C-alpha positions in Angstrom: -33.4 -94.9 -1.6 -30.9 -92.0 -2.1 -27.7 -94.4 -1.6 -29.4 -96.6 -4.5 -30.0 -92.7 -6.6 -26.1 -91.9 -5.4 -24.9 -95.4 -6.8 -26.6 -94.8 -10.1 -24.9 -91.6 -10.9 -21.8 -92.9 -9.9 -19.1 -93.2 -12.5 -19.0 -97.1 -14.3 -16.1 -98.8 -13.0 -13.0 -99.9 -15.5 -13.3 -103.3 -16.8 -10.4 -105.4 -17.9 -9.3 -104.9 -21.6 -11.3 -107.3 -23.8 -9.1 -107.5 -26.4 -5.0 -106.4 -27.5 -5.7 -106.3 -30.8 -5.2 -103.1 -32.5 -8.0 -103.5 -35.2 -10.6 -105.0 -32.6 -9.9 -102.1 -30.4 -10.1 -99.6 -33.1 -13.2 -101.2 -34.4 -15.0 -101.0 -30.7 -13.4 -97.3 -30.9 -15.2 -97.0 -33.9 -19.0 -98.3 -32.9 -18.7 -96.3 -29.4 -17.9 -93.5 -30.9 -20.6 -93.2 -32.9 -23.1 -94.2 -30.1 -22.0 -91.7 -28.0 -22.1 -89.0 -30.3 -25.7 -90.1 -31.9 -27.2 -90.6 -28.0 -26.1 -87.1 -27.2 -26.4 -85.6 -30.0 -30.2 -86.5 -30.0 -30.8 -86.6 -26.2 -29.4 -82.7 -26.5 -32.4 -82.0 -29.5 -34.6 -83.5 -26.7 -33.4 -80.8 -24.2 -34.1 -77.9 -26.7 -37.3 -79.4 -27.2 -38.2 -78.7 -23.4 -37.1 -75.9 -23.1 -36.9 -73.7 -26.4 -40.6 -74.2 -27.2 -41.4 -71.0 -25.0 -39.6 -68.5 -27.3 -41.8 -69.9 -30.2 -45.3 -69.6 -28.0 -44.1 -66.2 -26.5 -46.4 -64.2 -28.8 -49.4 -66.4 -27.4 -48.4 -67.1 -24.3 -48.5 -63.8 -23.9 -51.5 -62.9 -25.2 -53.8 -65.6 -23.8 -52.5 -65.1 -20.1 -52.5 -61.6 -19.9 -49.1 -61.3 -18.5 -46.6 -57.8 -19.7 -43.4 -58.0 -21.7 -41.7 -57.6 -17.9 -43.6 -61.1 -16.6 -42.3 -62.9 -19.7 -38.7 -61.1 -18.9 -38.9 -62.2 -15.1 -39.9 -65.7 -16.4 -37.0 -66.4 -19.2 -34.4 -64.5 -17.0 -35.5 -67.2 -13.8 -34.9 -70.1 -16.1 -31.8 -68.5 -17.1 -30.2 -68.0 -13.7 -31.3 -71.3 -12.5 -29.6 -72.7 -15.7 -26.7 -71.1 -15.2 -25.9 -71.5 -11.6 -27.3 -75.4 -12.1 -24.6 -75.5 -14.8 -22.1 -74.8 -12.8 -23.0 -77.1 -10.4 -24.1 -79.9 -12.7 -20.3 -79.3 -14.3 -19.1 -80.2 -10.5 -21.1 -83.4 -10.4 -20.8 -84.4 -14.0 -16.6 -84.7 -13.6 -17.9 -87.0 -10.6 -20.7 -88.8 -12.2 -21.0 -91.2 -15.2 -22.2 -89.4 -18.3 -25.1 -92.3 -19.2 -27.7 -91.7 -16.1 -26.4 -88.0 -15.4 -27.8 -87.1 -18.8 -30.7 -89.5 -18.7 -32.1 -87.9 -15.2 -32.3 -84.2 -16.3 -33.8 -84.8 -19.7 -36.5 -87.2 -17.9 -37.4 -84.7 -15.2 -37.3 -81.9 -17.9 -40.0 -83.7 -20.0 -41.9 -84.1 -16.9 -42.5 -80.3 -16.3 -43.6 -79.8 -19.9 -45.8 -82.5 -19.4 -48.3 -80.3 -17.5 -46.8 -76.8 -17.6 -49.3 -75.1 -20.5 -52.1 -76.0 -17.7 -50.6 -74.8 -14.8 -53.0 -71.5 -13.5 -50.9 -68.8 -12.1 -47.8 -66.3 -13.3 -45.8 -67.5 -9.9 -46.4 -71.6 -10.6 -45.3 -70.5 -14.0 -42.0 -69.0 -13.0 -41.6 -71.0 -10.4 -41.5 -74.6 -12.4 -39.6 -73.2 -15.3 -37.1 -71.9 -13.4 -36.7 -75.9 -12.0 -37.0 -76.8 -15.5 -33.6 -74.8 -15.9 -32.0 -76.8 -13.1 -33.0 -80.2 -14.5 -31.5 -78.4 -17.7 -28.2 -77.8 -16.7 -27.7 -81.3 -16.6 -27.6 -81.6 -20.2 -24.6 -79.9 -21.3 -21.8 -80.8 -18.6 -22.0 -84.9 -19.4 -21.8 -83.8 -23.2 -18.8 -81.9 -22.4 -16.9 -85.0 -20.8 -18.0 -87.2 -23.2 -17.2 -85.4 -26.6 -13.1 -85.4 -24.4 -12.8 -88.7 -23.2 -14.3 -90.2 -26.7 -12.6 -87.9 -29.1 -8.9 -86.6 -29.6 -7.9 -82.9 -29.6 -6.7 -82.5 -33.2 -10.4 -83.5 -34.2 -12.3 -82.2 -31.5 -13.1 -79.0 -33.0 -15.0 -80.2 -36.1 -16.7 -83.1 -33.5 -17.6 -80.9 -30.8 -19.2 -78.3 -33.7 -20.8 -80.7 -35.5 -22.5 -82.1 -31.6 -23.4 -77.9 -31.4 -25.2 -78.1 -34.3 -27.8 -80.0 -32.2 -28.8 -77.1 -30.4 -30.1 -75.6 -33.6 -31.4 -78.6 -34.9 -33.6 -79.0 -31.8 -34.3 -75.4 -31.8 -35.6 -75.4 -35.1 -37.5 -78.3 -35.1 -39.2 -77.1 -32.3 -39.9 -74.2 -33.7 -42.1 -75.9 -36.6 -43.5 -78.1 -34.2 -44.8 -74.5 -32.5 -45.6 -73.5 -35.5 -47.9 -75.9 -36.0 -49.5 -75.8 -32.7 -50.1 -71.7 -32.9 -51.9 -72.3 -36.4 -54.0 -74.9 -35.2 -54.4 -73.3 -32.2 -53.3 -75.6 -29.7 -50.2 -73.7 -28.1 -50.3 -75.8 -25.1 -49.3 -78.7 -27.0 -46.1 -77.2 -27.7 -45.2 -78.1 -24.6 -47.0 -81.6 -23.8 -45.7 -83.1 -26.8 -42.4 -82.3 -26.4 -42.5 -83.6 -22.9 -43.3 -86.7 -24.1 -41.4 -87.3 -27.0 -38.2 -86.0 -24.5 -39.7 -89.0 -21.7 -39.4 -91.5 -24.4 -35.5 -90.0 -25.9 -34.5 -90.1 -22.0 -35.1 -93.6 -21.1 -33.4 -94.5 -24.6 -30.5 -93.0 -23.3 -30.1 -95.5 -21.0 -29.2 -98.6 -23.7 -27.7 -96.3 -25.9 -24.8 -94.2 -23.6 -22.0 -95.4 -21.6 -19.3 -93.7 -19.7 -15.7 -93.1 -20.3 -13.9 -95.8 -22.8 -12.3 -97.8 -19.8 -15.8 -98.8 -18.8 -15.9 -100.7 -21.6 -12.2 -102.2 -21.5 -11.0 -99.6 -24.2 -8.0 -97.5 -24.0 -7.8 -93.8 -23.2 -8.3 -91.6 -26.3 -5.1 -90.0 -25.7 -3.0 -93.2 -26.1 -5.4 -94.3 -28.8 -5.4 -91.8 -31.1 -1.5 -91.4 -29.8 -2.7 -87.4 -29.6 -1.0 -84.8 -27.0 -3.9 -83.2 -24.8 -3.6 -79.4 -25.3 -3.0 -79.2 -21.0 -1.7 -81.9 -18.9 -2.5 -82.3 -15.3 0.7 -81.9 -13.0 0.9 -84.6 -9.9 -1.3 -86.2 -8.2 -3.8 -83.2 -7.3 -6.9 -83.4 -5.2 -10.1 -82.6 -6.8 -10.2 -79.4 -4.6 -6.6 -78.4 -5.9 -7.1 -79.4 -9.8 -10.6 -76.7 -9.0 -8.1 -73.8 -7.7 -5.5 -74.1 -10.3 -7.4 -75.0 -13.8 -11.0 -73.7 -13.1 -11.0 -70.5 -10.7 -7.4 -69.7 -10.8 -7.3 -69.8 -14.7 -7.2 -66.2 -16.0 -8.0 -67.2 -19.5 -10.8 -69.3 -18.1 -12.3 -66.3 -16.9 -11.6 -64.3 -19.8 -13.8 -66.5 -22.4 -16.4 -66.7 -19.8 -16.7 -63.1 -19.4 -16.9 -63.0 -23.2 -19.7 -65.6 -23.2 -21.7 -63.6 -21.1 -21.6 -60.7 -24.3 -22.0 -63.7 -26.8 -25.3 -65.6 -24.8 -26.9 -61.9 -24.2 -26.7 -61.7 -28.5 -27.7 -65.1 -29.1 -31.0 -65.3 -26.3 -32.1 -61.8 -26.6 -32.1 -61.9 -30.6 -34.1 -65.7 -30.6 -36.0 -65.2 -27.7 -37.3 -61.8 -28.5 -37.7 -62.3 -32.1 -41.2 -63.3 -32.5 -41.8 -60.3 -30.7 -40.2 -58.0 -32.5 -41.2 -59.1 -35.6 -44.7 -59.0 -34.5 -44.6 -55.5 -33.4 -42.9 -54.3 -37.0 -46.3 -56.0 -38.4 -45.3 -59.3 -39.5 -48.5 -61.9 -38.3 -47.2 -64.1 -35.2 -47.4 -67.7 -37.1 -45.6 -66.2 -40.4 -42.5 -64.3 -37.4 -42.5 -67.8 -35.7 -42.1 -70.0 -39.5 -39.7 -66.9 -40.2 -37.3 -66.9 -36.8 -36.8 -70.9 -37.6 -34.0 -69.8 -40.1 -31.9 -68.0 -37.4 -31.4 -71.7 -35.3 -31.3 -73.5 -38.9 -28.6 -71.6 -41.0 -27.0 -71.5 -37.7 -26.2 -75.2 -37.5 -24.4 -74.4 -40.6 -22.1 -71.7 -39.0 -21.6 -73.6 -35.7 -20.1 -76.5 -38.1 -18.4 -74.4 -40.4 -16.5 -72.8 -37.6 -15.1 -75.9 -35.9 -14.4 -76.5 -39.6 -12.4 -73.8 -40.1 -10.8 -73.9 -36.8 -8.9 -77.4 -37.0 -8.2 -76.9 -41.4 -6.7 -73.7 -40.7 -5.4 -73.4 -37.2 -4.8 -76.6 -35.7 -7.9 -76.5 -33.6 -7.4 -72.9 -32.1 -10.5 -71.1 -31.9 -9.6 -67.3 -31.1 -8.9 -66.3 -35.0 -12.4 -67.9 -36.0 -14.3 -66.4 -33.6 -13.1 -63.0 -34.0 -14.0 -63.4 -37.5 -17.6 -64.2 -37.0 -18.0 -61.7 -34.1 -17.2 -59.1 -36.5 -19.3 -60.4 -39.5 -22.3 -60.3 -36.1 -22.2 -56.6 -36.4 -23.3 -56.2 -39.9 -25.8 -59.0 -39.6 -27.7 -57.4 -36.3 -27.7 -53.8 -38.4 -29.3 -55.3 -40.9 -31.9 -57.3 -38.9 -32.7 -54.1 -37.5 -33.2 -52.0 -40.7 -34.6 -54.5 -42.9 -37.1 -56.5 -40.4 -40.6 -54.8 -41.7 -43.5 -55.9 -43.1 -43.4 -54.4 -46.6 -39.6 -56.0 -46.8 -40.2 -59.2 -48.9 -40.1 -62.4 -46.4 -36.7 -64.1 -48.0 -34.6 -60.4 -47.1 -36.1 -61.0 -43.4 -35.1 -64.6 -43.3 -31.9 -63.7 -45.2 -31.0 -61.5 -42.0 -32.1 -63.4 -39.7 -29.9 -66.5 -41.2 -27.0 -64.3 -41.0 -27.6 -63.6 -37.0 -27.9 -67.4 -37.0 -24.8 -68.1 -38.5 -22.5 -66.1 -37.3 -23.7 -66.0 -33.5 -23.4 -70.0 -33.3 -19.7 -69.9 -34.3 -18.7 -68.4 -31.0 -21.1 -70.0 -29.0 -20.2 -73.2 -30.3 -16.6 -72.4 -29.5 -16.0 -70.3 -26.7 -18.1 -72.3 -24.1 -17.4 -75.7 -25.1 -13.9 -76.1 -27.9 -11.9 -73.0 -26.9 -13.1 -74.1 -23.2 -11.3 -77.6 -23.0 -8.1 -76.1 -24.8 -7.3 -73.9 -21.6 -7.9 -76.5 -18.8 -7.0 -80.5 -18.1 -9.7 -83.1 -19.3 -10.3 -84.0 -15.9 -11.7 -80.3 -15.0 -13.3 -80.0 -18.7 -17.2 -80.5 -17.5 -16.5 -78.2 -14.3 -14.8 -75.4 -16.8 -17.5 -75.9 -19.3 -19.9 -75.5 -16.4 -18.2 -72.6 -15.1 -18.1 -70.6 -18.6 -21.8 -72.0 -19.3 -23.0 -70.3 -15.8 -21.6 -67.0 -17.0 -23.1 -67.2 -20.7 -26.5 -67.6 -18.9 -25.8 -64.2 -16.4 -25.9 -63.2 -20.0 -29.1 -65.5 -20.7 -30.6 -64.0 -17.4 -30.2 -60.5 -18.9 -31.3 -61.0 -22.5 -34.8 -61.8 -20.2 -35.3 -58.8 -17.9 -32.4 -56.7 -18.7 -33.5 -56.7 -22.6 -37.4 -56.1 -21.0 -36.3 -53.0 -19.4 -34.4 -52.1 -22.2 -37.3 -52.2 -24.8 -39.7 -50.5 -22.1 -36.9 -47.2 -22.4 -35.3 -47.4 -25.5 -37.5 -49.7 -27.6 -35.6 -52.0 -30.5 -32.9 -49.7 -31.2 -31.9 -49.8 -27.6 -31.6 -53.8 -27.8 -29.7 -53.9 -31.2 -27.2 -51.1 -30.0 -26.6 -53.2 -27.0 -26.6 -56.6 -28.7 -24.1 -54.2 -30.9 -21.8 -53.2 -27.9 -21.6 -56.7 -26.8 -20.1 -58.0 -30.0 -17.7 -55.7 -29.3 -16.7 -56.7 -25.6 -16.8 -60.8 -26.9 -13.7 -60.2 -29.3 -12.0 -58.0 -26.6 -12.1 -60.9 -24.0 -11.9 -63.7 -26.9 -8.2 -62.3 -28.1 -6.8 -62.3 -24.6 -6.2 -66.2 -25.1 -4.8 -65.6 -28.3 -1.1 -67.2 -27.1 -2.5 -69.3 -24.4 -4.7 -71.6 -26.5 -1.5 -73.3 -28.7 -0.9 -76.4 -27.1 0.5 -76.4 -23.7 1.9 -79.2 -20.9 1.8 -76.9 -18.5 
């Protein structure tokens, strides 16, 4: 049984080229690029359906189960630390597995946990299974990173990657709407088992939509097909361990991006996971707070896509200048969110600042741990590299859970927003260290 499972996850074998006709190859490439993009896009939306529901249901979850903010912070942090470590390990595995089955397995497993999560009787079980959900969720991004690198050329990668990254915010927005409806009708537990059902169906569907690398369907590598030079090329025939030590662990620019990602994820998850609680403590009704929070990821989608377009259009795919601009603007957006989120403030003003935070945090979140990471390492280690920066990102997410809970306890919401603004400065500094390296390199 174990052998069959391992074989199921292994890379699909290369098949002989079906044709040498350029028009036919172009046609097949276009078909598979659309299928791969849509499959990875919809699949990752479902990953968010089965993990971000808890953010929106937090006030009802805390009130009905009688748990404290510290308890909720521990539960959130458990998920983030298992996700962060799992993301790195999944990255290593994804480089040696096939895209289709690796992504499918994680989604189906996460969907099954959601089916029964809302009915678990104790905090210990809730924490354990949400932590297990984090490990399964970590299997979503590494195969997508691999798919984007192997199926799309470097010169168009920032646009395609950030367009795909809108799946994060679309998924977060849609689950927010579904969760708001569940809370409004008094059935918050449905915010877990409904996504579980949808995720299970989607996971099975991915087996019929996705494939592995272009060579597994008889197509040439993307750099040969598009005549587009890879940013970093591997030297000689290095072993997998040598690739890891040279292009991941021994890569100072990857470490700089990883540290920057820690700051970025702290901001992202602090504002998102604690957003409804912050608004309700400022006097805004629970259901209204849930719907208002949808502004953040929904407008964030536009911010992420726009950041990729800016990078390709004006900076030849380089992400560092765009990230610094976005992080600078994020400082003022966080200041506005803190000062204008009040019960007497018109809803559209609150929504505006939530939108601005979402817009300016999504650009760096999409670029730093994805496109920019892929530009400072080689194609053969991209899943591992993205998993590496992702692990650091979820260290920031971990700190946004239990760390934010203690900051709120000691310094209230002023302390939280001050920490987020300081994090913007830290992220800008470490991103700036890759300014020169991110240019095209053959090393």
